[in-house]
C-alpha positions in Angstrom: -31.2 -16.5 4.5 -32.8 -13.6 2.6 -31.1 -10.9 0.7 -30.8 -7.5 2.3 -29.8 -4.2 0.9 -27.2 -3.7 3.7 -25.2 -6.8 2.9 -22.0 -6.3 0.8 -21.9 -8.4 -2.4 -18.6 -10.0 -3.0 -17.1 -8.8 -6.3 -15.4 -10.8 -8.9 -12.5 -9.7 -11.1 -14.8 -9.1 -14.1 -16.7 -6.4 -12.1 -14.0 -3.8 -12.2 -14.2 -1.4 -15.1 -11.2 0.7 -16.3 -12.8 3.8 -15.0 -13.2 2.2 -11.6 -9.6 1.1 -11.5 -8.4 4.6 -12.6 -10.5 6.2 -9.9 -9.0 4.1 -7.2 -5.5 4.6 -8.6 -5.9 8.4 -8.6 -7.3 8.4 -5.0 -4.4 6.4 -3.7 -1.7 8.4 -5.6 -3.2 11.7 -4.3 -3.0 10.4 -0.8 -6.7 10.4 -0.1 -6.5 6.8 1.1 -4.0 3.9 1.3 -4.4 0.9 -1.0 -5.5 -1.2 2.0 -8.2 1.4 2.8 -9.4 1.3 -0.8 -9.6 -2.5 -0.7 -11.8 -2.3 2.4 -14.0 0.7 1.3 -14.7 -0.7 -2.1 -14.8 -4.4 -1.2 -11.9 -5.5 -3.3 -11.0 -9.0 -2.3 -7.6 -9.6 -3.8 -4.7 -8.5 -1.5 -2.5 -7.3 -4.4 -5.2 -6.2 -6.8 -4.9 -2.5 -6.1 -1.1 -2.7 -6.1 -1.3 -4.3 -9.5 -3.6 -1.5 -10.8 -1.1 1.1 -9.3 1.8 -0.5 -11.2 -0.1 -0.8 -14.5 -2.1 2.5 -14.5 -0.4 4.8 -12.0 2.0 7.6 -12.7 4.7 6.4 -10.3 7.7 4.6 -11.8 7.8 1.0 -10.5 10.5 -0.2 -12.8 13.5 0.7 -10.6 14.0 -0.7 -7.1 15.1 1.8 -4.6 17.3 0.5 -1.8 17.9 2.7 1.1 21.1 2.0 3.0 20.9 1.6 6.7 22.4 4.5 8.6 25.5 3.7 10.5 25.1 5.1 14.0 28.2 5.9 16.0 26.6 4.1 19.0 27.0 0.8 17.1 30.8 1.1 17.1 31.1 2.1 20.8 32.5 -0.4 23.3 30.7 -0.8 26.6 33.4 1.3 28.3 32.9 4.1 25.8 29.2 4.0 26.4 29.6 4.3 30.1 32.1 7.1 29.8 29.7 9.0 27.4 26.8 8.6 29.8 
């Protein structure tokens, strides 16, 4: 098996410089790509590596958890007879 210039080299954690991390974080926060696209494009192996960078170096506030309540639809309270009448 010879080396080819077209083969992707697997990266290790020590390969990522601070500038590289910040570049990825900026691109993801601007909306140029998703964190999964960044992983694929740049050959980042760890599933949560880019997410960790976003939490550490990004401008978004990750300290508070946002819980969105589920909307209560009026259809959930209808009985079958009411549904038939409405239709």
